[in-house]
N, C-alpha and C positions, 0 to 999 in steps of 0.2 A: 779520152773524152772527145766528143765531137765539138766542132767549132760552135754549133748552136748551143750545146750544153755549157761551154765555157762562157759564151755571151750571156746566157741566162744567169749563170752563177755570178758573173761580174755585175750585171744589172742589180741583182738582189743584194749583193754586197754593198753597192753604192746606196741603195735604198736604206739599208740598215745603218749606214754611216750618217744618214741624214734624218734620223727619227726625230730630231729636234723640230723639224718643220711641221709635221702633223701635230706634235705636242703644242707648239706655239699656236697653230691655227685653232686647235680644239680649245685651248685656254681662252684665246681671244673671242671665239664664238660664244662660249659659255659666259664670259665676262659681259659681252654685249647683250646677252639675254638677262642675266641676273642682277647686274648693277641697276639698270632702269626699273626692273621689276621690284627689286628690294627698295629702291628709293621711293617709288610710288607707294609702296605699302607702308614704309616708315613714316611718310608724310601724312598718311591717313589711317593711322592705327585703329581708331574707333570703328571705321567701316569694316576693316579686316576682322576685328574682334566680333562684330555683329555676324559676319559671315561664318566665322568659326563657331559661334554659338548656334547658328542655324544647323551646322553640320554635326553638332553634338560633341565637339572637341572640348575636353576638360580644360578648365581655366582659360577661357578663350582670350581674355586680354593679355595674359602672360604668354600664351602660345602664339598669339599674333605678333607680339613684340619680338619673341625669340625667332620666329620664322622669318619675319621681315628683316631683322638685323642680320640673321645668318645669310640670307640671300645677298644683302648689300655688302657686308664685310667680306664674305667668301668670294663674291664676284670681284671685288677689288683685289683680293689676294690672288685670284686666278689671273687677272690682268697683269699683275706684277710678276707672277710666277714665284710668289713668296708663300711658304707653308702650303704648297700646292696639294700635297697628299692629304693634309688635314682638311683643307677647304673642299676638296673633291669628296672626301668621306662625309663631311657634314652636309653638303648639298645633295649627295645621293640619299642620305637619310631623309632630308626635307622632301625630296621628290617621291620617295617611297611612301611617306606619310600622306602626301598630297594624293597619290594614286589610291591609297586605301581609304581615305576619308572623303575625298571630293570627286574622284574620277571613276572609281570602280562601279558605282551604281549605274552609270551610263554605258557600261561595257556589257555586251550581250554575246559577242563572239571574240575569238582570238584576233580576228582582223580589226575589230573595234579597239582592242587593247593596244595593238601595235600601231594603230593610227594616231594614238596619243603621242605628244612629244615627250612626255616624262620618261617613258622607257628608253628612248634614244638618249636623253640626257644622262640617265643612270649608266648606260653603256659607256658614254664618254667619260663620266666621272670614275667609273671602275678602271677604265684604261689609264686615266691620269693617276689614279691611286697606285696602280702597279708600276707604270712607266716613269712617273715623276714629271716635272715641268719641262725638262729638256735643257739644252745648253744656253738657250736664249731666255734666261730667267734670273731673278734675284737668288733663287735657291742655288742655281749653278754658280753664280758669282760668289755667294757665301761659302759654298763647298770648296772653291778654288783658293779662298783666303785661308 
């Protein structure tokens, strides 16, 4: 193997040993998005329920409470790295429903779709679902115990 090939292999091996870093950054970024969003929605559920009713979402009051609570609680779980895979799965579902009920009507091209933040969030949640929280998390601490 050439020296360049060895160097590339070593760099990639070091990157793989440090997968905890992008997991941490992804968790913190999503927590920073969903904690304030969920908190804002939880503190004004009637407004969110009215919006859900306008969208034709069944049981808008219940759906609003479930959605807002999921955003807030799962955002906190991501911040802590606790039950990360469950939180990521729940938030991916919330984002899928948001796309289908509120966002898709404004999408006319594939570019419009990928301009939305929700598909990117779903990608991050799917990655966290498969990869887990990483070693800097409550999940990892519990696994070591």
